[in-house]
C-alpha positions as CSV (number, residue, x, y, z in Angstrom):
1,M,-54.5,11.8,13.6
2,K,-55.4,8.2,12.7
3,K,-55.4,9.1,8.9
4,Q,-51.9,10.4,9.1
5,I,-50.6,7.2,10.8
6,K,-52.3,5.0,8.1
7,Q,-50.8,7.2,5.3
8,I,-47.3,6.8,6.7
9,D,-47.9,3.0,7.0
10,Y,-48.9,2.8,3.3
11,E,-45.8,4.8,2.2
12,Y,-43.6,2.6,4.3
13,V,-45.1,-0.5,2.8
14,A,-44.7,0.9,-0.7
15,E,-41.0,1.8,-0.1
16,G,-40.4,-1.7,1.2
17,Q,-41.8,-3.2,-2.0
18,K,-39.5,-1.1,-4.1
19,V,-36.5,-2.5,-2.1
20,E,-37.8,-6.0,-2.3
21,F,-38.1,-5.8,-6.1
22,A,-34.6,-4.3,-6.2
23,L,-33.3,-7.3,-4.1
24,L,-35.2,-9.7,-6.5
25,L,-33.5,-8.2,-9.5
26,A,-30.1,-8.4,-7.8
27,N,-30.6,-12.1,-6.9
28,L,-31.7,-12.9,-10.4
29,L,-28.8,-11.2,-12.0
30,L,-26.5,-13.3,-9.7
31,A,-28.3,-16.6,-10.3
32,K,-28.3,-15.9,-14.1
33,G,-24.6,-14.7,-14.2
34,M,-25.8,-11.4,-15.7
35,T,-24.5,-7.9,-15.0
36,K,-26.4,-4.7,-14.8
37,A,-24.8,-3.7,-18.2
38,Q,-26.2,-6.9,-19.8
39,L,-29.6,-6.3,-18.3
40,A,-29.5,-2.7,-19.6
41,K,-28.6,-3.8,-23.1
42,A,-31.3,-6.5,-23.1
43,T,-33.9,-4.0,-22.2
44,G,-32.7,-1.0,-24.1
45,K,-32.4,1.0,-20.8
46,H,-29.5,3.1,-19.6
47,I,-27.3,1.3,-17.0
48,S,-27.9,4.4,-14.8
49,Y,-31.6,3.6,-14.8
50,I,-31.0,0.0,-14.0
51,T,-28.8,1.2,-11.1
52,H,-31.5,3.6,-9.9
53,I,-34.0,0.7,-9.9
54,M,-31.6,-1.6,-8.0
55,G,-31.1,1.1,-5.4
56,G,-34.8,0.7,-4.6
57,K,-35.5,4.3,-5.6
58,A,-37.5,4.0,-8.8
59,N,-41.3,4.1,-8.8
60,L,-41.8,1.3,-11.4
61,T,-45.0,0.5,-13.3
62,I,-46.2,-3.1,-13.4
63,G,-45.2,-3.1,-17.1
64,T,-41.7,-2.0,-16.4
65,M,-41.3,-4.7,-13.7
66,A,-42.7,-7.4,-16.1
67,Y,-40.4,-6.2,-19.0
68,L,-37.3,-6.3,-16.7
69,L,-38.1,-9.8,-15.6
70,A,-39.0,-11.0,-19.1
71,A,-35.6,-9.8,-20.2
72,M,-34.1,-12.3,-17.7
73,G,-36.4,-15.1,-18.8
74,E,-38.7,-14.7,-15.9
75,E,-42.5,-13.8,-15.4
76,L,-44.0,-11.2,-13.0
77,K,-46.5,-12.8,-10.7
78,I,-48.6,-10.7,-8.4
79,T,-50.2,-12.2,-5.3
80,Y,-52.0,-10.7,-2.3
């Protein structure tokens, strides 16, 4: 029973991090006066993919997160 509870907690944390990154992107876009379309063009990604990410639904790699941030002149920093 304990293992199941821990697994659910990890999944909950992971989902929360996806949403947190989506909010970070949204805030950066606002701060920089960029649109999702402009971010899509800057990264060569489809706007539907950017929308998917910003909905907190995408399971991104660290490389993809760094790439998206770099396209906005930012750097990915990971802390624990």
